[in-house]
C-alpha atoms as a printed R data frame, in Angstrom:
    type eleno elety resid chain resno        x      y        z
1   ATOM     1    CA   MET     A     1 -160.680 74.928 -139.124
2   ATOM     2    CA   LEU     A     2 -157.935 76.922 -137.881
3   ATOM     3    CA   SER     A     3 -158.902 76.424 -133.716
4   ATOM     4    CA   TYR     A     4 -159.740 72.406 -134.643
5   ATOM     5    CA   ILE     A     5 -155.756 71.762 -136.453
6   ATOM     6    CA   LEU     A     6 -154.724 74.723 -133.184
7   ATOM     7    CA   ARG     A     7 -155.637 71.765 -131.020
8   ATOM     8    CA   ARG     A     8 -154.583 68.995 -132.932
9   ATOM     9    CA   ILE     A     9 -151.374 70.552 -132.816
10  ATOM    10    CA   LEU     A    10 -150.891 71.770 -129.393
11  ATOM    11    CA   SER     A    11 -152.104 68.113 -128.384
12  ATOM    12    CA   THR     A    12 -149.173 66.584 -129.395
13  ATOM    13    CA   ILE     A    13 -147.189 68.417 -127.520
14  ATOM    14    CA   PRO     A    14 -147.658 66.200 -124.143
15  ATOM    15    CA   VAL     A    15 -147.820 63.263 -125.455
16  ATOM    16    CA   MET     A    16 -144.503 63.178 -127.381
17  ATOM    17    CA   LEU     A    17 -143.343 64.281 -123.686
18  ATOM    18    CA   LEU     A    18 -144.548 61.430 -121.579
19  ATOM    19    CA   VAL     A    19 -142.931 59.340 -124.632
20  ATOM    20    CA   ALA     A    20 -140.151 61.196 -124.041
21  ATOM    21    CA   LEU     A    21 -140.601 60.297 -120.049
22  ATOM    22    CA   PHE     A    22 -141.036 56.830 -121.592
23  ATOM    23    CA   VAL     A    23 -138.397 56.038 -124.114
24  ATOM    24    CA   PHE     A    24 -135.913 57.300 -121.146
25  ATOM    25    CA   SER     A    25 -137.256 55.113 -118.503
26  ATOM    26    CA   LEU     A    26 -136.802 51.959 -120.487
27  ATOM    27    CA   LEU     A    27 -132.513 51.817 -118.971
28  ATOM    28    CA   TYR     A    28 -134.633 51.532 -115.924
29  ATOM    29    CA   ILE     A    29 -137.285 49.394 -116.764
30  ATOM    30    CA   ALA     A    30 -135.037 46.697 -117.775
31  ATOM    31    CA   PRO     A    31 -134.744 43.689 -115.363
32  ATOM    32    CA   GLY     A    32 -131.212 43.999 -113.132
33  ATOM    33    CA   ASP     A    33 -128.606 46.808 -112.760
34  ATOM    34    CA   PRO     A    34 -127.950 48.740 -116.315
35  ATOM    35    CA   ALA     A    35 -124.299 49.056 -115.315
36  ATOM    36    CA   ALA     A    36 -123.548 45.350 -114.359
37  ATOM    37    CA   ILE     A    37 -125.663 44.156 -117.596
38  ATOM    38    CA   ILE     A    38 -122.890 46.698 -119.344
39  ATOM    39    CA   ALA     A    39 -120.747 45.701 -117.902
40  ATOM    40    CA   GLY     A    40 -120.210 42.266 -118.212
41  ATOM    41    CA   ASP     A    41 -119.830 38.992 -115.628
42  ATOM    42    CA   GLN     A    42 -116.289 39.165 -115.669
43  ATOM    43    CA   ALA     A    43 -116.013 42.682 -114.567
44  ATOM    44    CA   THR     A    44 -114.869 43.883 -111.497
45  ATOM    45    CA   PRO     A    45 -117.513 45.960 -108.677
46  ATOM    46    CA   ALA     A    46 -114.879 49.199 -109.886
47  ATOM    47    CA   ASP     A    47 -115.817 48.807 -113.314
48  ATOM    48    CA   VAL     A    48 -119.111 48.477 -112.898
49  ATOM    49    CA   GLU     A    49 -119.345 51.834 -110.369
50  ATOM    50    CA   HIS     A    50 -117.683 54.151 -113.716
51  ATOM    51    CA   ILE     A    51 -120.117 52.792 -115.701
52  ATOM    52    CA   ARG     A    52 -122.858 54.104 -113.930
53  ATOM    53    CA   ALA     A    53 -120.911 57.147 -113.945
54  ATOM    54    CA   SER     A    54 -120.515 57.573 -117.344
55  ATOM    55    CA   LEU     A    55 -124.288 57.183 -117.932
56  ATOM    56    CA   GLY     A    56 -125.463 58.980 -114.945
57  ATOM    57    CA   LEU     A    57 -126.855 56.749 -112.996
58  ATOM    58    CA   ASP     A    58 -125.952 58.472 -109.647
59  ATOM    59    CA   ARG     A    59 -128.014 61.482 -109.933
60  ATOM    60    CA   PRO     A    60 -131.174 61.953 -109.170
61  ATOM    61    CA   PHE     A    61 -133.699 60.836 -112.055
62  ATOM    62    CA   LEU     A    62 -135.636 63.824 -113.069
63  ATOM    63    CA   VAL     A    63 -132.011 65.577 -113.115
64  ATOM    64    CA   ARG     A    64 -131.193 63.310 -115.759
65  ATOM    65    CA   PHE     A    65 -133.980 62.796 -117.402
66  ATOM    66    CA   PHE     A    66 -134.241 66.650 -118.102
67  ATOM    67    CA   ASP     A    67 -130.579 66.975 -118.919
68  ATOM    68    CA   TRP     A    68 -131.542 63.888 -121.367
69  ATOM    69    CA   PHE     A    69 -133.951 65.927 -122.807
70  ATOM    70    CA   TRP     A    70 -132.459 68.702 -122.854
71  ATOM    71    CA   HIS     A    71 -129.680 67.505 -125.084
72  ATOM    72    CA   VAL     A    72 -132.734 65.272 -127.135
73  ATOM    73    CA   LEU     A    73 -134.318 69.924 -127.763
74  ATOM    74    CA   HIS     A    74 -130.587 70.101 -129.499
75  ATOM    75    CA   GLY     A    75 -130.994 67.054 -131.160
76  ATOM    76    CA   ASP     A    76 -128.448 65.413 -129.075
77  ATOM    77    CA   LEU     A    77 -129.528 61.876 -128.501
78  ATOM    78    CA   GLY     A    78 -126.402 60.237 -126.864
79  ATOM    79    CA   THR     A    79 -123.456 58.382 -127.729
80  ATOM    80    CA   SER     A    80 -123.886 54.687 -127.985
81  ATOM    81    CA   ILE     A    81 -121.324 52.525 -125.513
82  ATOM    82    CA   PHE     A    82 -119.814 50.187 -127.904
83  ATOM    83    CA   THR     A    83 -119.269 51.941 -130.802
84  ATOM    84    CA   ASN     A    84 -118.436 55.665 -129.649
85  ATOM    85    CA   LEU     A    85 -120.168 57.207 -132.338
86  ATOM    86    CA   PRO     A    86 -123.328 59.626 -131.853
87  ATOM    87    CA   VAL     A    87 -126.383 57.695 -131.918
88  ATOM    88    CA   SER     A    88 -127.174 60.632 -134.172
89  ATOM    89    CA   HIS     A    89 -125.092 59.532 -136.218
90  ATOM    90    CA   MET     A    90 -126.102 56.206 -136.174
91  ATOM    91    CA   ILE     A    91 -129.551 56.829 -136.870
92  ATOM    92    CA   ALA     A    92 -128.732 59.095 -140.107
93  ATOM    93    CA   GLN     A    93 -126.547 55.848 -141.404
94  ATOM    94    CA   ARG     A    94 -129.461 53.313 -141.184
95  ATOM    95    CA   ILE     A    95 -132.044 55.480 -141.989
96  ATOM    96    CA   GLU     A    96 -132.692 55.249 -146.161
97  ATOM    97    CA   PRO     A    97 -133.270 51.765 -146.200
98  ATOM    98    CA   THR     A    98 -135.927 52.057 -143.071
99  ATOM    99    CA   VAL     A    99 -137.586 54.822 -144.778
100 ATOM   100    CA   SER     A   100 -137.298 54.047 -148.498
101 ATOM   101    CA   LEU     A   101 -139.253 50.322 -147.123
102 ATOM   102    CA   MET     A   102 -141.629 51.795 -145.481
103 ATOM   103    CA   ILE     A   103 -142.454 53.690 -148.979
104 ATOM   104    CA   LEU     A   104 -142.499 51.200 -151.482
105 ATOM   105    CA   THR     A   105 -145.313 49.281 -148.282
106 ATOM   106    CA   LEU     A   106 -147.551 51.570 -148.056
107 ATOM   107    CA   ILE     A   107 -147.699 52.736 -151.240
108 ATOM   108    CA   LEU     A   108 -148.014 48.948 -152.739
109 ATOM   109    CA   SER     A   109 -150.768 48.504 -150.060
110 ATOM   110    CA   LEU     A   110 -152.347 51.267 -150.940
111 ATOM   111    CA   ALA     A   111 -152.360 50.549 -154.049
112 ATOM   112    CA   LEU     A   112 -153.583 47.064 -154.432
113 ATOM   113    CA   ALA     A   113 -155.598 47.174 -150.980
114 ATOM   114    CA   ILE     A   114 -158.409 49.783 -151.624
115 ATOM   115    CA   PRO     A   115 -159.397 49.076 -155.477
116 ATOM   116    CA   MET     A   116 -159.839 44.954 -153.689
117 ATOM   117    CA   GLY     A   117 -161.667 46.866 -150.981
118 ATOM   118    CA   VAL     A   118 -163.843 48.627 -153.573
119 ATOM   119    CA   LEU     A   119 -164.006 45.657 -155.253
120 ATOM   120    CA   ALA     A   120 -165.375 42.942 -152.650
121 ATOM   121    CA   ALA     A   121 -167.566 46.332 -151.835
122 ATOM   122    CA   TRP     A   122 -169.628 46.642 -155.698
123 ATOM   123    CA   LYS     A   123 -169.358 42.357 -155.549
124 ATOM   124    CA   HIS     A   124 -170.725 41.482 -152.189
125 ATOM   125    CA   GLY     A   125 -171.531 38.030 -151.630
126 ATOM   126    CA   SER     A   126 -169.822 37.199 -155.226
127 ATOM   127    CA   TRP     A   127 -166.195 34.838 -155.122
128 ATOM   128    CA   ILE     A   128 -164.813 37.775 -155.567
129 ATOM   129    CA   ASP     A   129 -165.411 39.555 -152.437
130 ATOM   130    CA   ARG     A   130 -165.278 35.743 -150.422
131 ATOM   131    CA   THR     A   131 -161.649 35.727 -151.860
132 ATOM   132    CA   VAL     A   132 -160.856 39.294 -150.816
133 ATOM   133    CA   MET     A   133 -161.631 38.336 -147.610
134 ATOM   134    CA   MET     A   134 -160.489 34.798 -147.581
135 ATOM   135    CA   THR     A   135 -156.822 36.767 -148.648
136 ATOM   136    CA   ALA     A   136 -157.419 39.483 -146.109
137 ATOM   137    CA   VAL     A   137 -157.527 36.920 -143.281
138 ATOM   138    CA   LEU     A   138 -154.725 35.279 -144.532
139 ATOM   139    CA   GLY     A   139 -152.098 37.490 -144.801
140 ATOM   140    CA   PHE     A   140 -153.507 39.238 -141.143
141 ATOM   141    CA   SER     A   141 -153.642 36.121 -139.723
142 ATOM   142    CA   THR     A   142 -149.992 35.345 -140.560
143 ATOM   143    CA   PRO     A   143 -146.423 36.611 -138.598
144 ATOM   144    CA   VAL     A   144 -144.544 38.867 -140.854
145 ATOM   145    CA   PHE     A   145 -141.503 36.551 -140.531
146 ATOM   146    CA   VAL     A   146 -143.513 33.535 -141.281
147 ATOM   147    CA   VAL     A   147 -144.613 35.760 -145.169
148 ATOM   148    CA   GLY     A   148 -140.519 37.116 -145.483
149 ATOM   149    CA   TYR     A   149 -139.168 32.912 -144.956
150 ATOM   150    CA   VAL     A   150 -142.306 31.698 -147.693
151 ATOM   151    CA   LEU     A   151 -141.011 34.839 -149.896
152 ATOM   152    CA   ALA     A   152 -137.121 34.082 -149.929
153 ATOM   153    CA   TYR     A   153 -137.853 30.677 -150.088
154 ATOM   154    CA   VAL     A   154 -139.997 31.024 -153.567
155 ATOM   155    CA   PHE     A   155 -138.587 33.608 -155.422
156 ATOM   156    CA   ALA     A   156 -134.592 33.971 -154.317
157 ATOM   157    CA   LEU     A   157 -133.934 30.820 -153.495
158 ATOM   158    CA   ARG     A   158 -136.356 28.145 -155.535
159 ATOM   159    CA   LEU     A   159 -137.124 30.510 -158.327
160 ATOM   160    CA   ASP     A   160 -133.891 33.144 -158.527
161 ATOM   161    CA   TRP     A   161 -136.005 35.753 -159.863
162 ATOM   162    CA   LEU     A   162 -134.642 38.121 -156.447
163 ATOM   163    CA   PRO     A   163 -131.846 38.862 -154.398
164 ATOM   164    CA   VAL     A   164 -132.684 37.244 -150.407
165 ATOM   165    CA   GLN     A   165 -130.774 39.486 -148.384
166 ATOM   166    CA   GLY     A   166 -129.189 43.409 -148.498
167 ATOM   167    CA   PHE     A   167 -130.330 46.291 -149.287
168 ATOM   168    CA   THR     A   168 -129.883 48.718 -153.132
169 ATOM   169    CA   PRO     A   169 -129.666 52.044 -152.393
170 ATOM   170    CA   ILE     A   170 -131.497 53.920 -155.051
171 ATOM   171    CA   ASP     A   171 -128.715 56.234 -156.893
172 ATOM   172    CA   HIS     A   172 -127.444 52.603 -157.948
173 ATOM   173    CA   GLY     A   173 -130.133 52.670 -160.173
174 ATOM   174    CA   LEU     A   174 -134.029 52.521 -160.141
175 ATOM   175    CA   ILE     A   175 -134.572 48.269 -161.064
176 ATOM   176    CA   PRO     A   176 -131.387 47.599 -158.501
177 ATOM   177    CA   PHE     A   177 -133.321 49.920 -155.316
178 ATOM   178    CA   LEU     A   178 -137.167 47.450 -156.485
179 ATOM   179    CA   ARG     A   179 -135.325 44.298 -156.811
180 ATOM   180    CA   ASN     A   180 -133.919 44.314 -153.564
181 ATOM   181    CA   LEU     A   181 -137.122 45.493 -151.543
182 ATOM   182    CA   ILE     A   182 -140.307 44.190 -152.832
183 ATOM   183    CA   LEU     A   183 -139.970 41.011 -151.799
184 ATOM   184    CA   PRO     A   184 -139.619 42.427 -147.831
185 ATOM   185    CA   SER     A   185 -141.864 44.980 -149.507
186 ATOM   186    CA   ILE     A   186 -144.773 42.304 -149.778
187 ATOM   187    CA   ALA     A   187 -143.713 40.410 -146.392
188 ATOM   188    CA   LEU     A   188 -144.276 43.415 -144.934
189 ATOM   189    CA   GLY     A   189 -146.972 44.764 -146.326
190 ATOM   190    CA   LEU     A   190 -150.068 41.832 -146.305
191 ATOM   191    CA   ILE     A   191 -150.896 42.360 -143.251
192 ATOM   192    CA   TYR     A   192 -151.004 46.483 -143.632
193 ATOM   193    CA   MET     A   193 -152.609 45.940 -147.053
194 ATOM   194    CA   ALA     A   194 -155.085 43.179 -145.079
195 ATOM   195    CA   LEU     A   195 -156.444 45.815 -141.902
196 ATOM   196    CA   ILE     A   196 -157.080 48.431 -144.805
197 ATOM   197    CA   ALA     A   197 -158.741 45.755 -147.234
198 ATOM   198    CA   ARG     A   198 -161.435 44.506 -144.951
199 ATOM   199    CA   ILE     A   199 -161.574 48.307 -143.198
200 ATOM   200    CA   THR     A   200 -162.628 49.928 -146.970
201 ATOM   201    CA   ARG     A   201 -165.479 46.993 -147.744
202 ATOM   202    CA   ALA     A   202 -166.710 46.887 -144.991
203 ATOM   203    CA   THR     A   203 -166.855 51.214 -144.889
204 ATOM   204    CA   MET     A   204 -168.408 51.336 -148.691
205 ATOM   205    CA   LEU     A   205 -171.009 48.483 -147.957
206 ATOM   206    CA   ASP     A   206 -172.682 50.926 -145.840
207 ATOM   207    CA   VAL     A   207 -171.740 54.781 -148.526
208 ATOM   208    CA   LEU     A   208 -173.340 51.808 -151.156
209 ATOM   209    CA   SER     A   209 -176.532 51.770 -148.852
210 ATOM   210    CA   GLN     A   210 -177.150 55.415 -147.850
211 ATOM   211    CA   ASP     A   211 -179.862 57.336 -150.538
212 ATOM   212    CA   TYR     A   212 -177.889 59.240 -151.687
213 ATOM   213    CA   VAL     A   213 -175.607 56.996 -153.595
214 ATOM   214    CA   ARG     A   214 -179.105 55.721 -154.823
215 ATOM   215    CA   THR     A   215 -180.475 59.086 -155.565
216 ATOM   216    CA   ALA     A   216 -176.919 59.412 -157.860
217 ATOM   217    CA   LYS     A   217 -177.718 55.942 -159.618
218 ATOM   218    CA   ALA     A   218 -181.490 57.275 -160.524
219 ATOM   219    CA   LYS     A   219 -179.937 60.286 -161.690
220 ATOM   220    CA   GLY     A   220 -177.674 58.225 -164.668
221 ATOM   221    CA   VAL     A   221 -174.154 58.544 -163.008
222 ATOM   222    CA   GLY     A   222 -171.760 55.646 -163.584
223 ATOM   223    CA   GLN     A   223 -170.391 52.308 -162.459
224 ATOM   224    CA   ARG     A   224 -167.585 53.809 -161.661
225 ATOM   225    CA   GLY     A   225 -167.949 57.572 -160.588
226 ATOM   226    CA   VAL     A   226 -170.739 55.812 -157.679
227 ATOM   227    CA   LEU     A   227 -167.873 53.801 -155.851
228 ATOM   228    CA   PHE     A   228 -165.009 56.156 -156.407
229 ATOM   229    CA   VAL     A   229 -166.712 59.900 -156.905
230 ATOM   230    CA   HIS     A   230 -170.085 59.519 -154.674
231 ATOM   231    CA   ALA     A   231 -169.044 56.464 -152.244
232 ATOM   232    CA   LEU     A   232 -165.235 56.339 -151.915
233 ATOM   233    CA   LYS     A   233 -164.951 60.402 -150.960
234 ATOM   234    CA   ASN     A   234 -167.400 59.661 -147.886
235 ATOM   235    CA   ALA     A   235 -165.502 56.703 -146.903
236 ATOM   236    CA   ALA     A   236 -161.920 57.960 -146.717
237 ATOM   237    CA   VAL     A   237 -162.033 59.145 -143.303
238 ATOM   238    CA   PRO     A   238 -162.501 56.041 -141.775
239 ATOM   239    CA   ILE     A   239 -159.701 54.620 -144.294
240 ATOM   240    CA   VAL     A   240 -158.209 58.093 -143.016
241 ATOM   241    CA   THR     A   241 -157.428 56.881 -140.159
242 ATOM   242    CA   VAL     A   242 -156.933 53.422 -140.081
243 ATOM   243    CA   ILE     A   243 -153.875 53.760 -142.162
244 ATOM   244    CA   GLY     A   244 -152.768 56.083 -139.150
245 ATOM   245    CA   ILE     A   245 -153.322 53.276 -137.030
246 ATOM   246    CA   GLY     A   246 -151.872 50.675 -138.985
247 ATOM   247    CA   PHE     A   247 -148.302 52.722 -139.442
248 ATOM   248    CA   ALA     A   248 -147.100 51.486 -136.413
249 ATOM   249    CA   ALA     A   249 -147.968 48.136 -137.344
250 ATOM   250    CA   LEU     A   250 -145.223 49.246 -140.235
251 ATOM   251    CA   ILE     A   251 -143.210 50.444 -137.972
252 ATOM   252    CA   GLY     A   252 -142.733 46.370 -135.378
253 ATOM   253    CA   GLY     A   253 -143.001 45.392 -139.031
254 ATOM   254    CA   ALA     A   254 -139.084 47.089 -140.587
255 ATOM   255    CA   VAL     A   255 -137.608 45.860 -137.082
256 ATOM   256    CA   VAL     A   256 -138.583 41.983 -138.390
257 ATOM   257    CA   THR     A   257 -138.469 42.224 -142.195
258 ATOM   258    CA   GLU     A   258 -135.135 44.201 -142.108
259 ATOM   259    CA   SER     A   259 -133.941 40.600 -139.419
260 ATOM   260    CA   VAL     A   260 -135.122 38.370 -141.851
261 ATOM   261    CA   PHE     A   261 -133.736 40.246 -145.338
262 ATOM   262    CA   ALA     A   262 -130.462 41.250 -144.023
263 ATOM   263    CA   ILE     A   263 -131.248 44.500 -144.351
264 ATOM   264    CA   PRO     A   264 -129.098 46.992 -142.572
265 ATOM   265    CA   GLY     A   265 -131.884 49.819 -141.866
266 ATOM   266    CA   LEU     A   266 -133.067 51.034 -138.055
267 ATOM   267    CA   GLY     A   267 -134.645 47.690 -137.539
268 ATOM   268    CA   ARG     A   268 -131.699 46.016 -137.469
269 ATOM   269    CA   LEU     A   269 -129.460 47.981 -135.724
270 ATOM   270    CA   THR     A   270 -133.107 48.131 -133.125
271 ATOM   271    CA   VAL     A   271 -132.292 44.395 -132.519
272 ATOM   272    CA   ASP     A   272 -128.097 44.600 -132.250
273 ATOM   273    CA   ALA     A   273 -128.868 47.583 -129.735
274 ATOM   274    CA   ILE     A   274 -130.786 44.853 -127.981
275 ATOM   275    CA   LEU     A   275 -128.619 42.216 -127.737
276 ATOM   276    CA   ARG     A   276 -125.897 44.766 -126.658
277 ATOM   277    CA   ARG     A   277 -128.022 45.995 -124.131
278 ATOM   278    CA   ASP     A   278 -126.738 49.586 -125.904
279 ATOM   279    CA   TYR     A   279 -128.753 51.534 -124.384
280 ATOM   280    CA   PRO     A   280 -129.148 55.043 -125.651
281 ATOM   281    CA   VAL     A   281 -129.277 53.652 -129.059
282 ATOM   282    CA   ILE     A   282 -132.623 51.728 -128.338
283 ATOM   283    CA   GLN     A   283 -133.499 54.755 -126.535
284 ATOM   284    CA   GLY     A   284 -132.303 57.150 -129.441
285 ATOM   285    CA   VAL     A   285 -134.542 54.323 -132.019
286 ATOM   286    CA   VAL     A   286 -137.706 53.592 -130.097
287 ATOM   287    CA   LEU     A   287 -137.491 57.482 -129.453
288 ATOM   288    CA   MET     A   288 -137.162 58.689 -133.420
289 ATOM   289    CA   PHE     A   289 -140.404 55.780 -134.064
290 ATOM   290    CA   SER     A   290 -142.594 57.500 -131.249
291 ATOM   291    CA   PHE     A   291 -142.150 60.661 -132.532
292 ATOM   292    CA   VAL     A   292 -142.432 60.632 -135.990
293 ATOM   293    CA   TYR     A   293 -145.758 57.523 -134.941
294 ATOM   294    CA   VAL     A   294 -147.393 60.488 -132.949
295 ATOM   295    CA   LEU     A   295 -146.065 62.715 -135.803
296 ATOM   296    CA   ILE     A   296 -148.815 60.529 -138.524
297 ATOM   297    CA   ASN     A   297 -151.050 59.884 -136.172
298 ATOM   298    CA   LEU     A   298 -151.263 64.268 -136.154
299 ATOM   299    CA   GLY     A   299 -151.227 64.302 -139.911
300 ATOM   300    CA   VAL     A   300 -154.227 62.041 -139.956
301 ATOM   301    CA   ASP     A   301 -156.480 64.178 -137.837
302 ATOM   302    CA   LEU     A   302 -155.511 67.306 -140.190
303 ATOM   303    CA   LEU     A   303 -157.191 65.298 -143.060
304 ATOM   304    CA   TYR     A   304 -160.103 65.163 -141.664
305 ATOM   305    CA   THR     A   305 -160.202 68.784 -142.537
306 ATOM   306    CA   LEU     A   306 -160.442 67.706 -146.094
307 ATOM   307    CA   PHE     A   307 -162.935 65.284 -145.241
308 ATOM   308    CA   ASP     A   308 -164.869 66.027 -143.019
309 ATOM   309    CA   PRO     A   309 -166.886 69.349 -143.584
310 ATOM   310    CA   ARG     A   310 -168.074 69.470 -140.210
311 ATOM   311    CA   ILE     A   311 -164.612 70.329 -138.832
312 ATOM   312    CA   ARG     A   312 -164.086 72.930 -142.498
313 ATOM   313    CA   TYR     A   313 -166.405 75.058 -142.141
């Protein structure tokens, strides 16, 4: 087990290097001259050259990359072109709303999706199964921004039950904190919930047909014990895998959700930076999201040691 953990940790190093190289290349993959785009239409050639020098575009690519990566290793993600603030400082200011939104979305999705998938597998072929699968297909097919606008219109504008936009820090009270995040969390988590519910149902159906499940039933184990102790535990590996892979959907959906509900998080910061061509901010946020995704997948791989006896022993 220890050798497996070490191999998985070491394998993330080249992945993170490639991610860093790709993120740094965003400045050069973008169409047009970055310096001319930042300078604007009214800029003189001297202004463009000045911006090119300030961005280091007059130096060789690899020299710029290793210099940038060295600063990243020391926590320096660069400086915003427009606000002249450190990118790390801007991320720190915006990280609480995004982390709060994603954690609440994850809790709601797992709390609803796994029981729904187990119930659909248990009642396979019934109206309950068809209802769960229809809901999952609908959730998986509907774009996040459509769900967000519908929820905002119904529950915020028409019924006036919840606020339509903004964010309240948790230190201002748990109820205001949850009131601002409940609609964005539902909008963001619907596709994630649908994915987990479908995979849980499919995996549980396969496990429930195994001999050891029939043996447990024959020994008099109750239905709850069969479903949640014997079957769900052995179906956990693919479910955990999908939870980790689906985390990318949360990251991408957070950008859209924060824009719909005007949440001042990292997603909103990314959109603003893209509109202004603020490349250091774009690079810093994308790099952070990418590293978080890599670390989440590493954590999922390490969780296999808890569920798969072939790895544990």
